[in-house]
C-alpha positions in Angstrom: 0.0 0.0 0.0 1.3 3.4 -0.9 1.8 6.1 1.7 0.1 8.9 -0.3 -2.9 9.0 -2.6 -1.7 12.3 -3.9 1.8 13.9 -3.8 1.7 17.6 -4.4 4.7 19.4 -5.9 3.9 23.0 -5.1 4.4 26.5 -3.8 3.9 27.5 -0.2 2.9 31.0 0.8 0.6 32.8 3.2 -2.4 34.8 2.1 -3.3 38.1 3.6 -7.0 38.5 2.7 -8.6 41.9 2.8 -12.4 41.8 2.3 -15.0 44.4 1.5 -18.1 44.8 -0.7 -16.0 46.9 -3.1 -12.2 47.3 -3.1 -10.5 49.9 -5.3 -7.1 51.0 -3.9 -6.0 54.5 -4.8 -2.3 55.6 -4.5 -2.0 58.4 -2.0 -5.1 57.5 -0.1 -5.9 55.2 2.8 -9.1 53.2 2.4 -10.8 50.9 5.0 -11.8 47.3 4.4 -14.4 45.2 6.4 -12.1 42.4 7.4 -8.5 41.1 7.3 -7.2 37.6 7.9 -3.8 35.8 7.6 -4.5 32.4 6.3 -2.8 29.5 4.4 -2.3 30.5 0.8 -1.1 29.0 -2.5 -3.0 27.1 -5.0 -1.2 23.9 -4.2 -1.6 24.1 -0.4 -5.4 24.9 -0.8 -5.6 21.9 -3.1 -3.7 19.7 -0.7 -5.9 20.7 2.3 -9.1 20.1 0.2 -7.9 16.7 -0.9 -7.0 15.7 2.7 -10.4 17.0 3.9 -12.0 14.7 1.4 -10.2 11.7 2.9 -7.2 11.4 0.6 -3.8 10.8 2.0 -1.7 13.8 0.9 2.0 14.5 0.9 3.6 17.8 0.0 6.9 18.7 -1.6 7.7 22.4 -1.5 10.1 25.0 0.0 9.6 27.5 2.8 11.9 30.0 4.4 13.2 29.7 8.0 10.7 32.4 9.1 7.4 32.9 10.9 5.4 32.7 7.7 7.0 29.3 6.9 6.4 27.9 10.3 2.8 29.1 10.3 2.2 27.3 7.0 3.8 24.0 8.1 1.9 24.1 11.3 -1.5 24.8 9.6 -0.9 22.3 6.8 -0.1 19.5 9.3 -3.1 20.3 11.4 -5.3 19.8 8.3 -3.8 16.3 7.6 -1.3 17.2 5.0 2.0 15.3 5.2 4.8 18.0 5.4 7.8 15.7 5.9 9.0 16.3 2.4 8.9 20.1 2.7 12.3 21.8 2.5 13.1 24.6 5.0 15.6 26.9 3.2 17.0 29.8 5.3 18.3 31.4 2.0 14.7 32.4 0.9 11.7 34.1 2.4 8.3 32.3 2.4 6.1 33.8 -0.3 3.1 36.0 0.4 -0.1 36.9 -1.5 -2.3 39.8 -0.6 -5.8 39.0 -1.8 -8.3 41.9 -2.3 -11.5 40.0 -2.0 -15.2 40.8 -2.6 -18.1 38.3 -2.7 -17.8 37.9 -6.5 -14.1 38.3 -7.4 -10.6 39.0 -6.2 -7.3 40.6 -7.1 -4.0 39.2 -6.1 -0.6 40.7 -5.3 2.2 38.2 -4.8 5.8 38.2 -3.7 7.2 34.9 -5.0 9.9 34.3 -2.3 10.2 30.6 -1.8 7.5 29.9 -4.5 10.2 29.9 -7.2 12.7 27.9 -5.1 11.3 24.4 -5.9 13.3 22.8 -8.7 13.1 19.3 -10.2 16.5 18.5 -8.6 15.0 19.1 -5.1 12.2 16.6 -5.6 13.3 13.2 -4.2 12.4 10.6 -6.8 11.9 7.9 -4.1 8.8 9.8 -3.1 7.2 8.6 -6.4 7.3 5.1 -5.1 5.1 6.1 -2.2 2.2 7.7 -4.2 -0.6 7.0 -6.6 -0.9 10.5 -8.2 1.1 13.7 -8.5 -0.5 17.2 -8.7 1.1 20.5 -9.7 -0.6 23.9 -9.5 0.6 27.5 -10.1 2.6 26.4 -13.1 3.4 29.9 -14.2 4.5 31.0 -10.7 6.7 28.0 -10.1 9.5 29.3 -12.3 12.1 27.0 -10.8 10.0 23.9 -11.5 8.1 24.4 -14.7 10.7 24.0 -17.4 11.7 20.6 -16.0 8.1 19.4 -15.7 7.9 17.5 -19.0 10.8 15.3 -18.0 9.6 15.0 -14.4 6.1 14.1 -15.4 7.4 11.5 -17.8 9.3 9.9 -15.0 6.3 10.0 -12.8 4.0 8.4 -15.4 6.8 5.9 -16.2 6.4 4.6 -12.7 2.7 4.0 -13.1 1.4 7.2 -11.4 -1.1 9.6 -12.9 -0.6 13.4 -13.1 -2.8 16.5 -12.8 -2.0 20.1 -13.6 -3.6 23.4 -12.9 -1.6 26.2 -14.5 -3.3 29.2 -12.8 -3.0 32.6 -14.4 0.1 33.6 -16.4 1.2 37.0 -15.0 3.1 37.6 -18.3 0.0 36.5 -20.4 2.3 34.6 -22.8 0.9 31.1 -22.0 3.9 29.3 -23.4 7.3 28.1 -22.2 7.3 24.3 -21.9 3.5 24.1 -21.4 2.8 22.2 -24.6 5.3 19.6 -23.7 4.0 19.4 -20.1 0.4 18.9 -21.3 1.6 16.0 -23.4 2.7 14.3 -20.2 -0.4 15.2 -18.2 -3.4 12.9 -17.5 -5.8 15.6 -16.0 -5.7 19.3 -17.0 -7.7 21.7 -14.9 -7.8 25.3 -16.3 -10.5 27.8 -15.9 -12.7 29.5 -18.5 -10.3 32.4 -19.1 -7.1 30.3 -19.1 -8.3 27.5 -21.4 -8.9 29.7 -24.5 -5.7 31.6 -23.9 -3.6 28.4 -23.6 -5.4 26.7 -26.5 -5.3 29.7 -28.8 -9.1 29.4 -29.4 -11.8 32.0 -29.2 -14.1 30.4 -26.7 -14.3 27.6 -24.0 -16.0 25.0 -26.2 -13.3 25.3 -28.9 -10.6 25.4 -26.3 -11.9 22.3 -24.5 -11.9 20.4 -27.8 -8.4 21.4 -28.7 -7.0 20.7 -25.3 -8.6 17.3 -25.1 -6.6 16.3 -28.1 -3.4 16.9 -26.1 -4.4 15.6 -22.7 -6.6 12.6 -21.9 -9.0 14.4 -19.5 -9.7 18.2 -19.4 -12.1 19.9 -17.0 -12.7 23.7 -17.4 -13.9 25.7 -14.4 -16.6 28.2 -15.2 -17.2 29.8 -11.8 -20.9 30.3 -11.0 -21.8 28.5 -14.2 -20.2 25.3 -13.1 -17.8 23.4 -15.3 -17.4 21.3 -18.5 -15.1 18.3 -19.0 -14.1 16.1 -21.9 -12.4 12.7 -22.1 -12.1 11.4 -25.6 -15.4 11.9 -27.2 -17.3 12.1 -23.9 -18.3 15.5 -22.7 -19.9 16.3 -19.3 -21.4 19.5 -17.8 -22.2 20.3 -14.2 -23.6 23.2 -12.2 -22.7 24.1 -8.7 -25.0 24.1 -5.7 -26.4 27.4 -4.5 -24.5 28.7 -1.5 -24.1 32.0 0.4 -20.7 33.2 -1.0 -18.4 34.8 1.5 -15.0 34.6 -0.2 -14.1 33.0 -3.6 -10.4 32.6 -2.7 -9.2 29.1 -3.6 -12.6 27.9 -4.9 -10.9 26.6 -8.1 -8.3 24.7 -6.0 -11.1 23.1 -4.0 -12.7 22.2 -7.3 -9.4 20.5 -8.3 -9.4 18.5 -5.1 -12.9 17.2 -5.7 -12.1 16.4 -9.3 -8.9 14.5 -8.4 -10.8 12.7 -5.6 -13.5 11.4 -8.0 -10.9 10.6 -10.6 -8.8 8.5 -8.2 -12.0 6.7 -7.0 -12.7 5.8 -10.6 -16.1 7.6 -10.7 -17.9 8.3 -14.0 -16.9 11.7 -15.5 -20.2 13.4 -14.8 -20.3 12.5 -11.1 -16.6 13.4 -10.8 -17.4 16.8 -12.3 -20.4 17.3 -10.0 -18.3 16.5 -6.9 -15.7 19.0 -8.1 -18.4 21.7 -8.5 -19.8 21.0 -5.1 -16.4 21.2 -3.4 -15.6 24.5 -5.2 -18.9 26.0 -4.2 -18.9 24.9 -0.6 -15.4 26.3 -0.1 -16.7 29.8 -0.7 -18.9 29.8 2.5 -16.1 31.0 4.8 -13.1 33.4 4.4 -9.9 32.0 3.2 -9.2 29.1 0.8 -9.5 26.2 3.3 -11.9 27.1 6.1 -15.0 26.2 4.2 -13.7 23.1 2.4 -16.1 20.1 2.8 -15.6 16.6 3.9 -16.6 13.9 1.3 -19.9 13.2 3.2 -20.8 17.0 3.2 -20.0 17.3 -0.5 -22.0 14.2 -1.4 -25.0 15.4 0.5 -25.0 18.6 -1.5 -24.1 16.8 -4.8 -27.0 14.4 -4.5 -29.4 17.4 -4.1 -28.0 19.2 -7.1 -29.6 18.4 -10.5 
C-alpha cells in the first residue's frame, strides 16, 4: 500500500485576505476594508488541504523560508492532515506571500514569490514517487524553478505508473507558453478555468478550447465559476452546475474544485459524477473566508451533490 494517494509538488505561501463589498485601492489614499485575515495560501496548499479534507492521503513537496510565515504554513498544513515531511526549509529564501483583495464575487492578487520559485526538479526526491498514486502540480506559471523541468519529471512519474494532474493558474506575463505544450503531453488531467483555457489553446471560446486541449491531454475539466464546469475525455463531454451557497470569499474555490475532481478521478467515478463532486467542493469552499476554512468533507460534498440536478 502506498503512503500517499496524492503527492503535491507545489508552492507554499501565506495569504493576507482583505475583504470588503468593493475594493478599489488608490495611491496616495488610505481606504478601509471590512475584514482582514492571515491564512494559508497558495493554489497547491489549498488543493492539498481540500484533498485531505475529502479523505485522501496527501504529501507535499515544497520550499519555505526559515521564518514565521513558513512555520505558520507548516503548522497549519499538518493540522489539516497534509504530510509535510518532504517540505524543504531553506534559510536562504523568504516564504512567499499573496495579498488578496477579495469581494463576494471576485478577487485581485498581489504576490511576492519568495520561496514559491525555489522548488526545482532537482530538489524533488524521486523515491517519493514510489510512495504515491498520483502527482498534482498547480501554479505552473509562478513555479518558475519547476516548470521547465516538468515534461521530463512528469514523464518519470508516469513511467512509474502514477497519474498526473496540472492546474496552471494565471500567467502574469500573459504569454501562455514556455514548456507548457510539452508538459500537457505528459499530463493525465488538466484543470484550467474558463479564461485560461482559451488563452492556452489559442481558441476564441471555451468549447473550442476544450476540444483542442482534449486532443493533447486525456482528460480536461474547465472551471466556469458560478456557471459550473465542463469536461471532456475522448469523445465524452460532461457538464455540471454548482449548488447554490451563500458566497463569502471566492479565494481558492478553483483549487477546492481541483481537489474534488482528483478525488473522484482516483476513485474511478464516472466523468459526470466526478465533475459534479468538483463543483460541489468548489462552491462549498466559498462559504467562509480563506481558501481552506469552508472546504467540505466527502460526506458533506456528497450530501449537496445528491441534491443538485
